[in-house]
SEGU-428329 format. One record per residue (C-alpha): y, x, z; residue in one letter. Coordinates in steps of 0.001 Angstrom, whole numbers, plus 500000, padded with zeros to 6 digits. Example, Ala and Ser with C-alpha at 12.3 -4.5 7.8 and 13.67 -1.06 7.14 Angstrom:
495500512300507800A 498940513670507140S 
REM end
This chain:
929963158925577918M 933460159809578884N 936296158450576736F 937920161900576529K 934688163417575196I 934399160713572543L 938036161192571580T 937557164959571317T 934513164521569094I 936326162009566868A 939368164272566479V 937078167202565724T 935233165308563013L 938502164233561399I 939893167782561499L 936641169215560128A 936751166720557267W 940384167660556577A 939574171385556577I 936786171055554050F 938586168441551965H 941686170629551582F 939933174005551496K 941258174770548013A 944821174233549236H 944324176206552455L 942971179241550634G 942854182275552888I 943979180235555916F 940707178292556055I 938952180880558243L 941639181045560979P 941941177247560988V 938165176891561284F 937978179461564098I 940821177662565875G 938988174345565566L 935762175812566945V 937648177435569832T 939474174189570623F 936281172156570673V 934388174711572741T 937079175036575400L 937889171331575487R 934278170183575883L 933547172946578404Y 936471171863580578S 935394168219580374L 931800169106581271I 932915171252584212E 935138168448585479K 932268165935585361D 929813168331587019K 928800167125590508P 929651169448593361E 926767171153595193D 926726170383598890E 
REM end
């Protein structure tokens, strides 16, 4: 696996833990933070997958 993909997954897991650990403190901001995290992971992994995709010849 690519180092950037592993780093992205590790950062995501840490941020997800932080979101759910501090959900009482975040209050109403938990939903936008969660949606931002999901968007970040989706776009980041998609760009890494597209970059690693072999070109059709």
